[in-house]
Structures are given as C-alpha cells and as structure tokens.
C-alpha positions as CSV (number, residue, x, y, z in Angstrom):
1,M,2.9,10.8,-11.1
2,I,0.3,12.9,-9.9
3,D,-1.9,11.2,-12.2
4,E,-0.7,7.6,-11.2
5,M,-1.2,7.8,-7.9
6,A,-4.6,9.8,-8.3
7,A,-5.4,5.6,-10.4
8,I,-4.0,4.0,-8.0
9,R,-5.8,5.0,-5.6
10,L,-9.2,5.2,-7.9
11,G,-7.8,1.1,-8.3
12,V,-7.6,0.2,-4.4
13,F,-11.1,2.3,-3.6
14,I,-13.0,0.0,-6.4
15,T,-11.3,-3.1,-5.1
16,I,-11.7,-2.5,-1.5
17,L,-15.9,-1.4,-2.2
18,A,-16.4,-4.1,-4.7
19,L,-14.4,-6.8,-2.0
20,M,-16.9,-5.1,0.3
21,M,-19.8,-5.2,-0.8
22,G,-19.5,-8.8,-1.5
23,L,-19.1,-10.2,2.0
24,E,-21.5,-8.1,2.4
25,L,-23.9,-10.2,0.2
26,L,-22.4,-13.3,1.3
27,F,-22.2,-12.9,5.0
28,P,-24.5,-9.1,6.1
29,A,-24.5,-8.6,10.4
30,R,-27.6,-6.9,10.0
31,T,-30.8,-6.7,7.8
32,L,-33.2,-4.4,7.8
33,A,-37.3,-5.9,8.1
34,K,-39.7,-6.0,4.9
35,T,-41.8,-2.8,5.3
36,P,-43.3,-1.0,3.8
37,Q,-41.1,1.9,4.4
38,T,-37.8,-0.4,4.2
39,A,-35.8,0.7,0.9
40,T,-34.6,-2.1,-1.8
41,M,-30.8,-2.0,-1.8
42,A,-31.4,-0.6,-6.0
43,T,-32.3,2.5,-3.9
44,R,-30.2,3.4,-1.1
45,W,-26.9,2.2,-3.9
46,F,-28.5,5.2,-6.7
47,G,-28.8,7.4,-3.8
48,N,-25.9,6.7,-1.8
49,F,-23.6,6.3,-5.2
50,G,-25.6,9.4,-6.5
51,L,-24.6,11.6,-3.7
52,L,-20.2,10.8,-4.7
53,V,-20.9,11.2,-8.2
54,I,-22.4,15.1,-7.5
55,A,-20.0,16.1,-4.4
56,S,-17.2,14.2,-7.4
57,V,-17.8,16.5,-10.2
58,M,-18.3,19.7,-7.3
59,A,-14.8,18.7,-5.7
60,R,-13.7,18.9,-9.7
61,L,-15.4,22.4,-10.2
62,I,-14.2,23.7,-7.5
63,L,-10.6,22.7,-6.6
64,P,-9.6,20.9,-10.8
65,L,-6.4,19.7,-8.9
66,G,-7.6,17.8,-6.4
67,L,-6.3,18.3,-3.3
68,A,-2.6,16.4,-4.2
69,G,-2.2,19.2,-7.0
70,F,-3.2,21.6,-4.1
71,A,-0.6,20.9,-2.6
72,L,1.7,20.3,-5.4
73,Y,1.8,23.7,-6.0
74,T,2.2,24.4,-1.6
75,T,5.1,22.1,-1.4
76,Q,6.3,24.6,-4.6
77,Q,5.5,27.8,-2.3
78,Q,7.9,25.7,0.6
79,W,4.2,27.1,2.5
80,G,3.9,25.4,6.0
81,V,5.3,24.0,9.0
82,L,6.7,21.0,7.7
83,H,8.9,22.5,5.0
84,Y,10.6,24.2,7.4
85,I,11.5,21.2,9.7
86,S,14.1,18.9,8.6
87,L,13.1,15.4,8.6
88,P,13.4,12.0,7.1
89,H,11.2,11.0,4.3
90,W,9.8,8.6,5.8
91,A,9.2,10.6,9.4
92,N,8.1,13.6,7.0
93,I,4.6,11.5,5.6
94,A,4.4,9.6,8.7
95,I,3.7,13.0,10.3
96,S,1.7,14.2,7.7
97,L,-0.4,10.8,8.0
98,L,-1.4,11.8,12.0
99,L,-1.8,15.2,11.5
100,L,-4.3,14.7,8.8
101,D,-6.1,11.6,10.9
102,L,-5.9,14.2,13.8
103,L,-8.4,16.9,11.2
104,I,-10.6,14.8,10.4
105,Y,-11.6,13.0,13.9
106,W,-11.7,17.1,14.9
107,Q,-13.6,18.0,11.5
108,H,-16.2,14.7,12.6
109,R,-16.3,16.4,16.2
110,L,-17.0,19.1,14.5
111,F,-19.7,18.5,12.7
112,H,-22.1,16.8,15.2
113,R,-21.6,19.2,17.4
114,I,-22.3,22.6,15.4
115,P,-25.5,23.1,14.2
116,L,-25.5,24.0,11.0
117,L,-22.5,21.2,10.1
118,W,-25.2,19.0,12.1
119,R,-27.9,19.8,9.1
120,L,-25.3,18.3,6.4
121,H,-23.5,15.2,8.3
122,K,-27.5,14.0,9.1
123,V,-27.6,12.6,6.0
124,H,-24.8,9.7,6.1
125,H,-26.4,9.7,10.2
126,A,-30.0,9.0,8.4
127,D,-29.2,5.5,6.6
128,R,-31.2,2.9,8.4
129,L,-29.1,0.3,7.6
130,V,-25.4,1.2,7.8
131,D,-23.0,-0.5,5.0
132,S,-19.4,-0.7,2.8
133,T,-22.4,2.1,0.4
134,T,-22.6,4.1,3.9
135,A,-19.0,5.3,3.2
136,L,-20.3,7.1,0.5
137,R,-23.6,8.8,1.6
138,F,-22.3,12.5,2.3
139,H,-23.9,15.5,1.0
140,P,-22.0,17.3,-1.8
141,F,-21.8,20.6,0.6
142,E,-20.3,18.6,3.0
143,I,-17.6,17.3,0.9
144,I,-16.7,20.5,-0.3
145,A,-16.7,21.9,3.3
146,S,-14.2,19.1,4.4
147,L,-12.2,20.2,1.1
148,G,-11.5,23.3,2.6
149,I,-10.5,22.3,5.8
150,K,-8.0,19.9,3.6
151,A,-7.4,22.1,1.8
152,L,-6.3,24.7,5.0
153,A,-4.3,22.0,6.6
154,I,-2.0,21.2,3.4
155,M,-1.3,24.9,3.2
156,L,-0.4,26.0,7.5
157,L,1.0,22.2,7.5
158,G,2.8,21.6,4.8
159,I,2.1,18.4,3.8
160,S,3.2,16.7,0.6
161,A,1.5,15.5,-2.5
162,E,2.5,12.1,-1.5
163,A,0.9,12.8,1.3
164,V,-1.8,13.7,0.5
165,I,-2.6,10.8,-1.9
166,L,-1.5,8.0,0.7
167,F,-4.5,9.6,3.3
168,E,-6.9,9.9,0.9
169,I,-6.5,6.1,0.1
170,L,-6.3,5.1,3.6
171,L,-9.0,8.0,4.4
172,N,-11.7,6.2,1.9
173,G,-10.3,2.8,2.3
174,F,-11.1,2.4,6.4
175,A,-14.5,4.0,6.1
176,I,-15.6,1.8,3.3
177,F,-14.1,-1.1,5.7
178,N,-15.8,0.3,9.0
179,H,-19.2,0.7,7.6
180,A,-19.1,-2.8,6.0
181,N,-22.0,-4.3,7.3
182,I,-20.1,-7.1,7.6
183,R,-18.8,-9.4,10.9
184,L,-15.4,-10.4,12.0
185,P,-14.9,-12.6,14.0
186,K,-14.7,-12.4,17.7
187,P,-11.0,-12.5,18.8
188,L,-10.0,-11.1,15.5
189,E,-12.2,-8.0,16.4
190,K,-11.4,-8.2,20.0
191,V,-7.8,-7.4,19.0
192,A,-8.0,-4.8,15.7
193,R,-10.6,-2.8,18.4
194,Y,-7.3,-1.9,20.1
195,V,-6.2,-0.4,16.9
196,I,-7.5,0.6,13.7
197,V,-12.1,1.2,14.1
198,T,-13.7,-2.1,14.1
199,Q,-17.5,-2.3,12.4
200,A,-18.8,-3.1,15.1
201,L,-17.3,-0.3,16.8
202,H,-18.1,2.5,14.1
203,R,-21.7,1.4,14.5
204,I,-22.3,2.2,17.7
205,H,-21.8,5.8,17.0
206,H,-24.7,5.2,14.1
207,S,-26.7,4.2,17.1
208,Q,-29.7,6.7,17.6
209,I,-28.6,7.3,21.4
210,M,-26.7,10.7,20.4
211,A,-24.7,9.5,23.9
212,E,-23.5,6.5,21.4
213,S,-23.4,8.4,18.4
214,N,-20.9,11.2,19.6
215,T,-18.6,8.9,20.1
216,N,-16.1,6.4,18.0
217,F,-15.3,9.7,16.0
218,G,-12.7,7.5,14.2
219,F,-12.2,7.0,10.6
220,S,-9.4,4.8,10.6
221,I,-7.5,4.4,14.2
222,I,-9.6,4.6,16.9
223,W,-5.9,6.7,18.8
224,W,-7.9,9.6,18.8
225,D,-10.7,9.0,20.4
226,R,-9.2,6.3,23.5
227,L,-7.3,9.7,24.0
228,F,-9.4,12.2,24.0
229,G,-12.3,10.5,25.9
230,T,-14.7,10.0,23.0
231,Y,-14.4,5.7,22.8
232,T,-17.4,3.6,23.3
233,S,-16.6,-0.1,23.5
234,D,-19.9,-1.0,23.9
235,A,-23.3,0.4,23.4
236,S,-26.3,-0.3,25.8
237,K,-27.7,-3.3,23.1
238,T,-26.0,-6.0,20.8
239,D,-24.0,-5.0,17.4
240,N,-27.5,-6.6,16.5
241,Q,-29.9,-5.4,18.2
242,I,-29.0,-0.7,17.7
243,D,-31.0,0.6,16.6
244,I,-29.6,1.9,13.6
245,G,-30.2,5.5,12.0
246,L,-32.2,8.6,13.0
247,T,-35.4,8.7,15.3
248,D,-36.1,12.2,12.9
249,Y,-36.0,9.7,9.7
250,P,-37.8,6.0,10.3
251,N,-38.8,6.1,6.5
252,A,-35.7,3.9,5.3
253,K,-37.5,4.5,2.1
254,Q,-38.1,8.5,2.4
255,N,-34.6,8.1,3.1
256,A,-33.1,7.1,0.5
257,W,-33.9,8.9,-2.4
258,L,-31.4,10.9,-4.2
259,T,-33.4,13.7,-4.2
260,G,-34.9,13.8,-0.3
261,L,-31.2,13.9,0.4
262,L,-30.0,16.6,-1.5
263,W,-32.6,17.6,0.3
264,M,-32.6,17.1,3.5
265,P,-29.8,19.1,5.0
266,F,-32.3,22.5,4.2
267,T,-36.0,20.7,5.7
268,T,-36.8,21.9,9.3
269,K,-35.7,18.9,11.1
270,K,-33.4,19.8,12.7
C-alpha cells in the first residue's frame, strides 16, 4: 500500500511541476531584467533541482522507510494521541491533515524567527525570481530538520501512514502551485485567497521587506495566517513591482549555483 501511494505521490508531484513550469513559460507573471548578474534558467534549475536530489538522498539515508513507513511503525506500536480517540476513519484523516498543516505553519514561523534555523531557510528566500522550482530550493539540512519535526509529530499525535502520504502530496502540490511564476485571473484570485495561498499572496512572503516577508507563512490554506495575525493581503508595492529575494544576496547568478546554495548557511551574512 505504501509503495503504491508513494508512486501516486511521485506522479502527482511530476504532473503538477510540469504543468506549472509549462504555464510559467507561456504566461510568466514576472521576469528578471537581463544583467551580467542574472542567472540563466538552466543555472537556476540545476541549483534548485540539485538541492532536491541531495536532500532526498540524505533523507532516505536517515529514515530509509520514509515518513509513511515510520507512521506505519508507530501505528503498529499504538503510539500517539489519535490512537486512543475513537473517531471515524475520515475524521481521523481530516484532523491529521489539519494538525500537520498547522505544524508546518508554525515550523515555518520558527525558521524565520530563530537565527540558526534562518541561516538554513534563507537559501530558499535568496532566490531572486520565485517560480515553481523555488518550491524545491531548500537546503538539505532544513529538509532533515523538517523531517525530524514531522516524525516527532507523527509519533506524538498518532498520524496514520495514509494521512502522512496524503499530506505530503498536498504539501508538495500546493508549494509548487503557490511558488509558480504565474498570476491567477483577478476574479478567481480574489475568491481563492480566502481559502488557499495564492501566488500573489506568497510573493509577498518573498519580499525583501522583512515586515512583509514575515507574513503569509502558510503553504496550502491561508486560515492559519488569518487566525494568528500573520496575514497580509497587499504589499507596499504591486505584485509586478515587489522586490523579491534578500538584500544581502543581490547577485542572482551567485545565488543560483548549487555549490553556493549548499555553502550559504555557513557564510557570515545573517
């Protein structure tokens, strides 16, 4: 069952990524001005996909069975609160998804707040052009830290393997979707932002202005930001004019090389 679900997860991931990359090429929302410091798409993609590959290998070495396999083991051991609450299966899955999404929201906030964690997370924010591959651009050590946090939550809460796989599918899909360099039609975007994190909302989170970057932390639903007071509907500039990235890393070409991305957390810049 886990192998089948993992195959479905991979298939959905590839499908959404290919669709978003195709839409970006046809209908890009933003472009970077061509300068000697502008990275080519090939360079950016190599760096972003390279981080994904390295992080995936490291995660598999640390947790060979993956989070779903770990969840299956904890279920067999009856670890976690949800194993001792009598709920219909659908309700158990729904609550698990909400709890995991809430966990990711607070994890994201902590990675912005705690300096040591920010050193890892800034690799993601240093990208000067947010697109679907930016959703893959996380330092391997951040992925490992997130893996540990989610594993602990699975053990304490009693999240099932089915819920874990479904959540990973949704999380990956939404991350690619809301990082995509596209823009929803205004009437659709106006309605969608009441429920999900749209591209326009997430680009505010990637603003160089830290007061804006420290908002809109959600990856899928926007409810947590609204509930906990971190929601921002509009930036100080229009969506076309928001300055994306980090002021400490203005050179888009240097911020795209795989070796530079791997070393970035260990530089002296905060």
